[in-house]
C-alpha angles and dihedrals in degrees: 000000000000090000092048093048094045092050093048098046095043097045097041091060091051096043089048100185089189088070090056094054100086094048091043091054092047095050094045098039093117095044127100120245090256093052092045090052091049091051092050091048093051091047092053092048089051089049092056090049094049094047092046091052090050091047098048100031101035096087092053090051091050091050091050092055094037094243120154116229090235091054088054091050091052091049091045091049092053090047092050092048090051091050090047092054089051090053090049089055115088112256093015094136091064089066096051088097117025121237092250093050090046092052091048091048091053088065094054124100093217122029096172097101100034128052098357103050093028125058099355101055100018106029132154093284096054092042091051088049092052093047090051094054113109114206112170101186133054090238091056090048090052091049090049092054088047087054089055089052093050091051089050090049091052090047091050093052091047094049093047090049094041095110093053093041092051092050092046098047100032123196095304091053093047091049091050091048091051090054092050092050089045092054092050091048090050091054091050091049093050090049092050091049098044095044092052092047091051091052094047094048095035094239118167 
């Protein structure tokens, strides 16, 4: 249960489905509730698949390029800290998908894979986090994937309820929530960075 809880809490902060709500509503504004729900479901299924591929195949990719896992954690920590600072900046969520990408996505028939599942829900930060996870036993690996699924379930509920949540919280509430998620992501990034540096330099 500790592995499951750690995976869920850590990954949920990085995925930050609340940050995807405004863009999701914009890109599905002309869709019915049923179509919007189907899009959110597909995006969350894709997210689990992407994170699972990163988790199981990441080590092989690192070995192919000769990258040490601690080097990846340092790079991932820096990336997470950068993303966190963006979340802590007012209006950061507007930049999560650029205007050109948003306009192009509006012309697509299905936005569930790109840009919704990737890079919004499973971006470089969350994939780096999954690659950096060390799970020695098969039971821990299974619990980790279950953690991915629970994060996807939470993201699905949030996306489906995004219209009501946006009306309930308003812009001040969304801005405050973005800062909270940014602060948690910053702490995760610092932990990733410091832990890897300690291992590399044999610091107790």
